[in-house]
TIFIPA-332075 format. One record per residue (C-alpha): z, x, y. Coordinates in steps of 0.2 Angstrom, whole numbers, plus 2048, in hexadecimal, padded with zeros to 3 digits. Example, Ala and Ser with C-alpha at 12.3 -4.5 7.8 and 13.67 -1.06 7.14 Angstrom:
% TIFIPA-332075
82783E7EA;8248447FB;
END
This chain:
% TIFIPA-332075
1CCDD0DD7;1CBDC2DC9;1D1DC9DB9;1C7DC7DA9;1CCDBAD98;1CEDC7D89;1C2DC3D7D;1C6DB4D70;1D3DACD7B;1D1D9DD87;1D1D9ED99;1E2D96D9E;1E1D8ADAD;1E4D92DBF;1F5D88DC2;1FDD88DB0;20DD91DB0;20BDA1DA6;20EDA1D93;220DA5D8C;21EDAFD7B;226DA5D6D;236DAFD69;236DB6D56;23EDA9D4B;24CDB5D43;24CDB7D2F;254DA8D26;25DDA7D15;250DA0D09;255D8FD01;257D8FCEF;25ED7FCEB;24DD7BCE1;24BD8CCDA;24BD8FCC8;255D9ECC6;255DA9CB4;267DB5CB5;26CDC1CAB;272DCDCB6;26EDDBCBE;25EDD1CB9;255DC0CC2;248DB8CC1;243DABCCF;235D9FCD2;231D8BCD5;232D7ECC8;220D80CC6;222D91CBE;217D9BCCA;21EDAACD3;215DA9CE4;21BDB9CED;224DAECFA;237DAACFC;241DB1CF0;235DAECE2;234DC0CD5;23CDCACC7;24BDD2CCE;254DE2CC7;264DE9CCD;261DE1CDF;24FDE7CE0;241DDACDF;235DE3CD1;228DD5CD1;224DC8CDF;215DC0CDA;210DBACC9;202DACCC9;1F8DA6CBB;1E8D9FCBC;1DED98CAC;1CCD94CAE;1CCD97CBF;1DBD8BCC5;1EDD8BCC4;1F5D81CB5;1FBD6FCBB;20FD71CBE;215D65CAE;226D6CCAC;233D78CB0;246D7ACAA;251D85CA5;256D88C92;264D94C96;26DD9DCA5;260DABCA1;24FDA4C9E;244D94CA2;234D8BC9B;226D85CA6;217D7ACA0;209D76CA6;1F6D6ECA4;1E6D76CA5;1D8D6ACA8;1C7D71C9D;1B5D6CC9B;1BCD68C88;1C5D59C90;1C0D46C8B;1CAD3DC97;1DAD3EC9E;1E3D48C93;1E3D5AC95;1DDD64C85;1E6D75C8A;1F8D78C8F;201D88C95;213D8BC90;21BD9AC9B;22DD9FC92;235DAACA1;245DB6C9E;24FDBDCAC;24EDCFCA4;23ADCFCA9;232DC8C9B;225DBBC9B;21BDB3C8E;20CDA8C91;205D9DC83;1F6D93C84;1F3D86C79;1E4D7BC75;1E1D6AC6D;1CFD6AC70;1C3D66C61;1BAD75C65;1BBD88C6B;1BFD8CC7C;1BDD9DC86;1C7D9DC95;1CADABCA2;1DCDACCA6;1E3DB5CB6;1F4DBCCBB;1F5DC1CCC;203DCECCF;20BDD5CDE;21DDDDCE4;225DE2CF5;232DEECEA;23EDE4CF7;251DE4CF6;257DD2CF2;261DD4D02;252DD5D0C;248DC7D02;258DBAD04;257DBDD16;246DBAD18;242DCCD1D;23ADD4D0E;22ADDFD11;217DE1D0E;211DE2CFD;20FDF4CF7;1FFDF8CEF;1FCDF9CDC;1F5E04CCF;1EFE04CBF;1FAE07CB2;1F9E08CA1;1F5DF7C9A;1FADEECAC;200DF2CBD;20BDFECC5;213DFDCD8;21BE0CCE0;224E11CEF;231E1FCF3;241E14CEF;23AE0CCE0;22DE0ACD2;228DFACC8;21ADF5CBA;215DE8CB1;20DDE9CA0;204DDDC96;202DD9C84;1F3DDAC7F;1EDDE4C8B;1E2DDBC98;1CFDDCC97;1D0DE1CAA;1DCDE7CB7;1D7DE7CC9;1E5DF1CD2;1DEDEECE4;1E0DDBCE1;1EFDDCCD5;1E6DD3CC8;1E8DD4CB3;1D9DC8CAC;1D5DC4C9A;1C8DB9C91;1D2DADC85;1C9DA8C75;1D2D97C71;1CDD90C61;1CFD7EC5D;1E1D79C5C;1E5D8BC5F;1F1D95C69;1F1DA6C71;1FEDB0C7B;200DBDC88;211DC6C8B;214DD0C9B;225DDBC9E;22BDDFCAF;233DF1CAE;23CDFACBC;239E0CCBD;242E1BCC6;237E26CD2;235E37CC9;23BE32CB8;234E2DCA9;235E1BCA4;241E19C94;23EE0AC89;250E04C8B;24DE02C9D;247DF1C9C;25BDECC95;266DE8CA3;271DF5CA5;280DECCAC;280DDDC9F;290DDCC95;28ADE0C83;298DD1C7D;2A0DC3C86;2B1DC2C89;2B6DB4C82;2B1DABC71;2A6D9AC6E;2AED8DC79;2A9D7BC76;2AED6AC7B;2A9D59C72;2AED46C72;2AAD37C7A;2A3D3DC8C;294D49C85;293D4FC97;2A3D5AC93;29AD65C86;28BD67C90;295D6CCA0;29ED79C96;28FD80C8D;287D82C9E;295D89CA6;297D96C99;284D99C99;287D9ECAD;295DA7CAA;28DDB0C9E;27EDB6CA9;288DBCCB8;293DC7CAC;292DD9CB4;29CDE9CAD;2A5DF5CB9;298E04CB8;2A7E10CBA;2AFE07CAC;2A3DFECA0;2AFDF7C96;2B5DEBCA3;2ABDDECA9;2ADDD1CB7;2A1DC4CBD;297DC5CCC;299DB9CD9;287DB0CD7;276DAFCD8;26BDB4CE2;275DB6CF3;284DC1CEB;280DC8CDA;28FDD7CDC;2A1DD6CDB;2AADCBCE8;2BCDCCCE3;2C4DBBCE9;2B6DB3CDE;2BADBFCCF;2C9DBACCD;2C9DA9CD0;2BCDA8CC0;2C6DB4CB6;2D6DA6CBA;2CCD98CB7;2C6D9DCA6;2D5DA3C9F;2D5D97C92;2C7D9FC8B;2D0DAFC89;2D7DBEC93;2CADCAC92;2C0DC6CA2;2D0DC4CAD;2D4DD5CA5;2C4DDECA9;2C4DD5CBA;2D6DDCCBF;2D2DEECB9;2C2DEECC3;2CBDE6CD4;2DADF3CD0;2CFE00CD2;2C8DFBCE2;2DBDF8CEB;2DDE03CFB;2E9E0FCF9;2F6E16D06;305E10D10;2FCE0AD1F;2FCDF7D21;2EBDF5D15;2F6DFDD09;2F3DF2CF8;2E6DE7CFF;2D6DE3CF4;2C7DE5D01;2BDDD6D02;2B0DCFD10;2B4DC1D1C;2ADDB0D17;2A8DA1D22;2B6D94D24;2AFD85D2B;2ADD7DD3D;2C1D80D41;2C9D90D39;2C0DA1D3D;2B8DABD2C;2C5DB0D21;2C9DC1D18;2C4DBDD06;2CEDD0D02;2DFDC5D08;2DADB7CFA;2D7DC4CED;2E5DCECF0;2F1DBECEF;2E6DB9CE0;2E9DCACD5;2FCDC8CD0;2FADB5CCC;2EADB8CC2;2F4DC5CB9;304DBDCB6;2FADACCB0;2F0DB8CA4;300DBFC9B;304DADC99;2F5DAAC8F;2F6DB9C86;2F2DC9C90;2FADD6C85;30BDDEC8E;304DF1C8B;2F5DEAC97;2FFDE0CA2;30ADF0CA6;2FCDF9CA9;2F6DEDCB6;307DEACBD;307DF8CCA;2F7DF3CD3;300DE0CD3;310DE7CDB;305DEFCE8;2FEDE0CED;30DDD8CEE;314DE7CF9;304DE3D06;30ADD1D06;31BDD6D0B;315DE2D19;307DD4D1E;312DC5D1E;31ADC2D30;32BDC0D33;32BDADD2F;324DB1D1F;313DAAD24;304DB4D21;2F6DB4D2F;2E4DB9D2D;2E2DCCD2F;2D8DCAD42;2E3DCAD52;2E9DB8D55;2E6DB4D43;2EBDA1D3E;2F5D9ED31;2EAD95D23;2F2D86D18;2E9D8DD09;2F0DA0D0A;301D9CD0D;2FFD92CFC;2F8DA3CF4;305DAECFB;313DA2CF5;30CDA2CE5;308DB5CE3;31BDB6CE8;322DAACDC;318DB1CCD;317DC3CD2;32BDC0CD1;328DBACBF;31FDCACBA;32CDD5CC1;338DCCCB8;332DCECA8;32EDE0CAB;33FDE4CB1;337DE9CC1;341DE8CD3;33FDDBCDF;33DDCBCD5;34ADC3CDC;345DC8CEF;334DBDCEB;33CDAFCE5;348DAFCF5;337DB3D01;32EDA4CF8;33CD97CFA;33ED9CD0C;32CD99D0D;32CD89D06;33BD83D11;330D88D21;31FD82D1C;326D71D19;32BD6FD28;31DD79D32;310D75D2A;310D63D28;306D57D35;30ED46D36;301D38D38;301D24D38;2FAD28D26;308D31D1F;304D40D25;2FAD50D1D;2FDD61D1B;2F4D6DD2B;2E6D78D27;2EDD85D32;2F9D88D3D;2F8D96D4C;303DA2D52;309D99D60;30FD8BD54;2FED7FD57;2FBD75D48;2E6D75D42;2E8D63D3A;2D8D61D32;2D7D5BD20;2CCD65D15;2CCD69D02;2D4D78D05;2E4D6FD05;2E2D6ECF1;2E8D7ECF0;2FBD78CF4;2FAD71CE4;2F6D7FCDA;307D87CD7;304D92CC8;309D93CB7;31CD9ACB2;324D9DCA1;327D8EC95;317D87C9C;320D81CAC;316D81CBB;31DD8CCC9;323D82CDA;318D7CCE7;319D7ECFA;31BD6ACFC;328D5FCF7;325D50CEE;323D44CFB;316D50D04;30FD54CF2;30CD40CF0;306D3ED00;2F9D4DCFD;2F2D46CED;2EED37CF6;2E4D3FD03;2DBD4ACF6;2D7D39CED;2D1D2FCFB;2BFD2CD01;2C0D38D0F;2C2D48D04;2BCD3ECF4;2A9D3ECF5;2A6D35CE5;29ED45CDF;2ADD53CE2;2B8D56CF1;2B1D5AD02;2B7D6AD0A;2BBD5FD19;2BED4DD1B;2B1D43D20;2B9D3CD2E;2BDD4DD35;2B4D55D46;2A8D61D40;2A5D5AD2F;296D5FD28;290D5AD17;287D69D14;295D74D1C;29BD80D0F;2ACD7ED16;2A9D6ED21;2A5D62D14;29AD67D06;2A3D65CF6;2A9D77CEE;2A9D76CDC;2B8D80CD9;2C2D7ACE5;2BED68CDE;2C5D70CCC;2D5D77CD7;2DAD66CDC;2D6D5DCCB;2E2D69CC2;2EFD69CD1;2EFD56CD2;2EFD54CBD;2FED62CBC;308D58CCB;305D46CC1;2F8D3FCCD;2EAD3BCBD;2E2D2DCC8;2DCD39CD6;2DAD47CC9;2CDD3BCBE;2C3D37CCC;2C0D47CD3;2BDD4CCC0;2AFD3ECBC;2A6D41CCC;2A4D52CCB;29ED4FCB7;291D43CBF;28DD50CCC;289D5BCBE;27ED52CB4;272D4FCC3;272D64CC4;26FD64CB2;281D69CAF;27DD79CB8;289D76CC7;286D81CD8;293D87CE1;292D7ACEE;289D6BCF1;287D5DCFF;298D53D02;28DD42D06;296D32D01;291D2DCF0;289D1BCF0;282D10CE4;270D18CDB;272D29CE6;272D3ACDE;27BD4ACE6;274D55CF4;270D67CEF;275D73CFB;265D7FCFF;270D8FCFF;27CD8CCF1;27ED9ACE4;278D92CD2;27ED99CC8;28ED9CCD1;29EDA6CC8;2ACD9ACD1;2A0D89CCE;29DD8ECBC;2AFD93CB8;2B6D84CC1;2ADD7ACB6;2B7D81CA7;2C6D7FCB0;2C2D6BCB4;2C1D67CA3;2CFD73C9C;2DAD69CA8;2D8D5BC9E;2E2D65C8F;2F1D68C9A;2F4D79C91;302D83C97;304D91C8C;311D9EC8C;30BDADC80;319DB9C82;326DABC7D;31BDA6C6F;318D95C74;30BD87C7D;30ED76C87;301D6AC83;301D5CC92;2F0D53C91;2EDD46C9E;2F4D37C99;2E5D2DCA0;2D7D37C96;2CAD35CA4;2BDD39C97;2C3D30C88;2C5D3BC79;2C2D4DC7A;2C3D5BC6E;2C3D70C73;2C0D7CC66;2BDD8FC6A;2CDD90C78;2D9DA1C75;2ECDA2C78;2F4DB3C73;2E3DB8C70;2E0DADC63;2D5D9DC5F;2DDD8EC66;2D5D7BC63;2DCD6AC68;2D7D58C6A;2DAD4AC77;2DBD39C71;2D4D2AC7B;2E6D25C7F;2EBD38C86;2F3D3EC77;2F2D51C73;2F1D58C62;2EED6AC5E;2E2D6EC51;2E1D83C50;2EED8EC57;2F5DA2C54;302DA2C46;312DA1C4E;30DD97C5D;31CD8AC61;312D7AC69;31BD6FC76;318D60C80;
END
């Protein structure tokens, strides 16, 4: 019996092969490189440069990881305004300007403009301005909608359907069992259509006049009466843990970069819910709005020239997360796995954070963390060192905590630095173990210089990793810069490094060479290495904080030419990004007239990028403080790669510090704490 064709479908040819269903495409991360993102954690506002929140992708107002409003589309006179400009005014606010065509237009010049001033906290002010010679009456509509989805689902492209709206006071309201949200308008709309999600006004615009509408997006808890203060982000720090640092000089980009970095860091500040007096920075927006231990510690360490309060709050917060018990994980700070590129398995950020903890504590003390606060955190640092002693093998190398895990180059650098600076801490507080850790570090240096170096006709290179059976993974990447990051000891002296003098010189040449220096910053994997991908997070992209580590390490070791090249390239890239550096960007080679390519999935703002910008600039000053000893060494770069430069608002020993660098690379201190001895 011949079958029938379902209604509405064309008949299939008799001999055609059966059609296979098209597999459903899995949810994909949403691109953010062109998004305008306002941040004041735990609040976010995301849209395109046109200013319309379309309900698609990541668009919307968020609070505490939930999208309260997904769609906010404005129509004036029956049409959407023509986008003219959208730009950030600060990390937490943006301005969008559009033009509206009306019958009053006598030619190509629009008589009505629309300005939308948006803040991350959920306030949007819409102002209509007329230059027409006669009064205008314009219908204004705002289309609203939301799915009340969690940020993680939205970011993965797996948000749910829109929630039906209801009329609420002077706006609309949405509700599910998990969440509620409302939008109120001032002045109240002339009409509110819940079924269409529309608020409507008839606006009278006198000649040369302005009329405004204010929208407020408010979260509500199911079953609870909303309090007026609910509009205030509950996790945002009341005050920032630094003063008013500024940079000014021959190159105006330095001041612009520092100001943008501080703005981003301020937007990412989060209170520890269990101890509201302690603040740290979230990792980045929009993907990682929570605590990421390694990134939080890096940001705290790189911003020590601004003061020690961020480091103190971060250390106390992470000490409360430290794993307890006598087992192999006792003393480790938990952390997620992180992609490691084409040649290595994912790495554990908890290992990095555990090794960073005693380093940040030791250096924070040198910058002025009071002895009492340092002593209170010392037991947590000792537990980190005890974990290192347990986790390191008989040869002193620290492997990834997975079966057959490799010994990464940068992990050995982190472990060595933790041992040396940890010993410094133990000795300062008359705790046992300082000499044993110094001996352990010295033995590691001797083995590492022999067993982690790959000889080649070009002079050799450090291996990216070593397998447990002794095989070296020779790929050259930006992570080798961590070998130059030795840490700070007493008297302003840098700690010893894992490489000898000849190896350090060769590494400096490689970091400054065309394989790693893209002209926009340091590539995470050399351009000639197998698996190189300019967009690869750890296989070719430029990562700002790793570039900052390289610049500071090269400058400290005396390789100012290479440091200056990476620094200037990063400042050029920052200018292309409006001085608001993303977490990473493509590592394509710079050519005449080119611009750095944004990475579609990079966090922006990102804690390590903003803090890395601070680290880049303050590396020029060459500050090496020893607050317990009451002294500071000032060793600016002799080449003065940015010309004359002046820093104000820095802090040493919790007191203001200001200095100037001349065009000849000479450092002059202008302000310092009473009794602070200056050296060179």
